[in-house]
C-alpha positions in Angstrom: -29.0 -4.6 9.2 -25.6 -2.2 8.2 -25.0 -1.6 4.3 -22.7 -4.4 2.8 -19.0 -3.0 3.2 -16.4 -4.3 0.8 -12.9 -4.3 0.4 -10.1 -5.4 -2.3 -6.5 -5.7 -2.2 -3.9 -4.9 -4.6 -0.4 -6.4 -3.6 2.5 -5.0 -5.7 5.8 -6.1 -6.3 7.9 -8.2 -8.7 9.5 -10.0 -5.5 5.9 -11.4 -4.7 5.1 -12.8 -8.4 8.9 -14.4 -8.2 8.5 -15.8 -4.9 11.6 -14.3 -3.6 9.2 -12.7 -1.1 6.2 -14.5 0.5 3.3 -12.4 1.2 2.4 -11.8 4.8 -0.1 -8.9 4.5 -3.1 -10.6 2.8 -4.1 -12.9 5.6 -3.6 -9.9 7.9 -5.7 -7.7 6.2 -8.7 -10.2 5.8 -8.4 -11.0 9.5 -8.8 -7.1 10.6 -11.3 -6.5 8.2 -13.7 -9.7 9.1 -13.3 -8.3 12.7 -15.0 -5.2 11.9 -17.4 -6.4 9.3 -16.0 -5.8 6.0 -15.8 -8.4 3.2 -12.7 -8.6 1.7 -13.9 -9.5 -1.8 -10.7 -9.8 -4.0 -6.9 -9.7 -3.9 -4.7 -9.1 -7.0 -1.0 -9.6 -7.0 0.7 -7.3 -9.9 4.1 -6.9 -11.0 6.0 -3.5 -10.8 4.4 -2.1 -13.9 2.3 1.1 -13.7 -0.4 0.6 -16.2 -1.1 -2.7 -14.3 -1.5 -1.1 -11.2 -3.4 1.6 -12.6 -5.6 -1.1 -14.4 -6.1 -2.9 -11.6 -6.8 0.1 -8.6 -9.4 1.3 -11.0 -11.2 -1.4 -11.7 -11.3 -2.6 -8.0 -12.2 0.9 -6.5 -15.1 1.4 -8.7 -17.2 -1.7 -7.4 -15.9 -1.9 -3.5 -16.2 0.4 -0.8 -12.3 0.5 0.1 -9.2 -0.7 -1.8 -5.8 -1.5 -0.1 -2.6 -1.1 -1.6 0.7 -2.8 -0.5 4.4 -2.4 -1.8 6.0 -0.1 -3.9 6.2 3.2 -2.0 10.0 2.9 -0.9 13.1 4.7 -2.0 14.2 2.7 -5.1 13.6 3.3 -9.0 11.0 0.6 -8.8 8.8 1.9 -6.3 6.3 3.2 -8.8 2.9 3.0 -6.8 2.9 6.5 -6.0 3.3 7.5 -9.7 0.8 4.7 -10.6 -2.1 5.9 -8.1 -1.6 9.5 -9.0 -2.2 8.3 -12.8 -5.2 6.2 -11.5 -6.9 9.4 -10.3 -5.6 11.9 -13.0 -3.6 13.9 -10.5 0.1 15.1 -10.7 2.3 13.1 -8.3 4.4 15.5 -6.1 6.7 16.0 -3.1 4.4 16.4 -0.3 5.5 19.2 2.0 4.8 17.7 5.1 6.2 14.3 4.2 9.3 15.5 3.2 9.4 17.9 6.8 8.8 14.3 8.6 11.7 12.5 6.9 14.1 15.3 6.8 13.8 15.6 10.6 13.9 11.6 11.1 17.1 11.1 8.9 18.6 14.3 10.9 17.7 12.6 14.0 19.6 9.5 12.8 22.5 11.2 11.3 21.8 10.1 7.9 21.9 11.7 4.7 18.5 12.8 3.3 19.3 11.9 -0.2 17.5 12.2 -3.2 16.5 8.3 -3.2 15.0 8.7 0.4 13.3 12.0 -0.6 11.1 9.6 -3.3 9.2 8.3 -0.3 7.6 12.0 0.1 5.9 11.7 -3.2 2.3 10.9 -3.3 -0.9 12.1 -5.6 -1.4 15.9 -4.9 -3.9 16.2 -2.2 -3.4 12.8 -0.7 -4.0 12.2 3.0 -1.4 10.7 5.2 -1.7 7.3 6.8 0.8 7.4 9.8 3.8 5.4 9.8 4.8 4.7 13.7 7.9 2.6 12.8 10.1 4.0 9.8 8.2 7.6 9.6 7.7 7.3 5.9 4.0 7.8 5.5 1.6 6.0 3.6 -1.5 8.1 1.8 -5.1 8.0 0.9 -6.8 9.0 -2.0 -10.7 8.8 -1.8 -11.4 5.3 -1.0 -7.9 3.9 -1.9 -5.3 3.5 0.9 -1.9 2.8 -0.1 0.5 1.4 2.3 4.1 -0.3 2.7 4.9 -3.9 1.9 6.9 -4.5 4.9 4.5 -6.4 7.2 5.6 -4.9 10.5 4.9 -1.4 8.9 2.0 -2.5 7.0 0.4 -3.7 10.1 1.1 -0.6 11.9 -0.5 1.5 9.3 -3.4 -0.6 9.2 -4.1 -0.2 12.9 -4.2 3.8 12.2 -6.9 2.9 9.4 -9.0 0.8 10.6 -11.0 2.8 13.1 -11.7 5.2 10.6 -13.4 2.8 8.2 -17.2 2.4 7.5 -18.1 -0.9 9.3 -20.8 -3.4 8.4 -22.6 -6.3 10.1 -20.2 -8.7 11.3 -20.4 -12.3 9.6 -21.6 -14.8 12.3 -20.2 -17.9 12.0 -20.8 -21.7 13.3 -18.7 -24.6 12.8 -20.1 -28.4 12.4 -17.7 -31.4 12.5 -18.7 -33.5 10.0 -17.8 -37.8 10.2 -18.5 -37.7 6.5 -16.1 -37.0 3.7 -17.4 -34.4 1.0 -18.4 -36.6 -1.3 -20.9 -38.3 0.9 -22.2 -34.8 2.0 -21.9 -32.7 -1.3 -25.4 -33.0 -2.5 -27.3 -32.7 0.4 -25.3 -29.8 2.0 -25.8 -28.1 -1.5 -29.5 -28.6 -0.9 -29.2 -26.9 2.0 -27.4 -23.8 0.9 -30.0 -23.5 -2.1 -32.8 -23.6 0.9 -31.1 -20.9 3.1 -29.8 -18.1 0.7 -28.7 -15.9 3.8 -26.1 -18.1 4.8 -22.7 -18.9 3.2 -22.1 -22.7 3.8 -18.5 -23.9 3.1 -17.2 -27.5 3.5 -13.5 -28.2 4.4 -12.1 -31.8 3.8 -10.1 -33.1 6.8 -7.7 -36.4 6.7 -6.8 -38.0 10.0 -6.0 -41.6 11.1 -6.9 -43.0 7.6 -10.3 -41.6 7.5 -11.8 -38.5 5.8 -14.1 -36.2 7.3 -15.1 -32.7 6.8 -15.5 -29.2 8.7 -18.3 -27.4 8.0 -18.8 -23.8 8.4 -22.1 -21.9 8.3 -21.8 -18.0 8.1 -24.5 -15.1 8.1 -25.2 -12.0 9.1 -28.5 -12.9 10.6 -28.8 -14.9 13.5 -32.2 -16.3 12.8 -30.6 -17.3 9.3 -27.6 -19.0 10.7 -29.8 -20.9 13.4 -32.3 -22.3 10.7 -29.3 -23.3 8.5 -27.6 -25.0 11.5 -30.5 -26.8 12.2 -31.1 -28.0 8.7 -27.5 -29.2 8.6 -27.5 -31.4 11.4 -31.0 -32.8 10.4 -28.8 -33.7 6.8 -26.2 -35.0 8.7 -28.2 -37.1 10.8 -29.9 -38.6 7.7 -26.5 -39.9 6.5 -25.9 -43.6 7.3 -23.1 -43.8 9.8 -20.4 -45.6 7.6 -19.7 -43.7 4.1 -17.0 -45.2 2.3 -16.8 -42.4 -0.2 -13.2 -40.9 -0.9 -12.7 -37.1 -0.7 
């Protein structure tokens, strides 16, 4: 089995925390990483505060294979992610020559002034590698295991499409779903016993309510097909032992 590959995410921006902007990137990243066997273990949302970004990035990069950040690499004064990542790695934040050339040519084609504000999008930690941006040209960048990308969902997704094929991947989680007619209150104890007896699996229960009745969706995940099959069998046996009518709520 492949080594466990883990990731974390830092979502940056006052607009997320204030509710002015609704995040659409967390779920997309989770879907993309799950598909290639990378476990997204933690997501932090931080304000446009350099020290907060530095603290989050340094904490997460130390205990995960990868860290992905979104937001704060635009042309405005509060786009401080490049400075924060540079500080986190103890590097100077500089104007990248390749990025400057890309942006200068892009704005020339549009007949738009390449202003000092727009030049800010070429700043990144010294020695950073580009993440291509096929939509608006301004690149993201990578420093060691930290990938810094735009917050605009379409641009983030396009950048991520370029990043994912380069990642080390792990063993993919296999998954099986069992619909249970019983509410969580009826299966909580027995399902906990099944989980304890099958530590190579992750068992989740998700309450549902339909037509005046509670029921539960049970999801079993494992990287081992054998462990998954054994837990699946044990769960069915557990459910069969519960009386048909359970009046417990929730």
